[in-house]
N, C-alpha and C positions, 0 to 999 in steps of 0.2 A: 907193168905189161910192156912198156916201151923200152925197157932196159937193154934188150937184146938187139934193138934196131940201131943202125948206125946214125951218127949225127948227119945233118943238122936236125935238131928237134924244134918243133914249132913252140914258141913260148905260149903259155896258157892265155896270156892277155890277148895275143893275136887271134887265137881260136875263138875266144869270147867275142872280141870285136867283130870278127868276120861273121860269126853266127848271129849276133844281134843285128848287124847290118842286113843280113839276109832276111831276117824277120821283118825289119822295117821295109825292105824292098819287095817283100813277097816272093822271095826266091826259095825254092824247096831244097835244092842241092847246094851244099857248101863245101868248098875245098880249101881249107885254111893251110897256108904255107906254100912255098914255091914248088916243092916236090909234088904235092897233091894236085896243084893246078896243072903242072906239066903232065902228070900221069893222066889226068882227065882229058887234056888236049890230045894226048897220044891215043887214048881209048876211043875218042871220037874219030880219029883219023884211020887207025889200023888196030882194031881190037884183037885180032889174032896174033899180031906181033907182040902186043903187051901180054897176052896170055902166055905165049912162049917164054917171054922174058921172066915173068913172075914164076913160072914153073921151074926155072933154074934155082930158085930159092927153096924149093920143097925138098925134104929129105927123102932118100930112097930112090 
């Protein structure tokens, strides 16, 4: 599924570690990898700008 997405890809070990740490900490939302963390921060600051940016990746 992730073959068409550009690098950097998050190593599976990092995803597992972040997910398990979230369970230990009682956190419901997990954003493994630097890109996901940055996207979440941007969504919290300006969701409309992120929406417009993501729309540029859609076909048509």
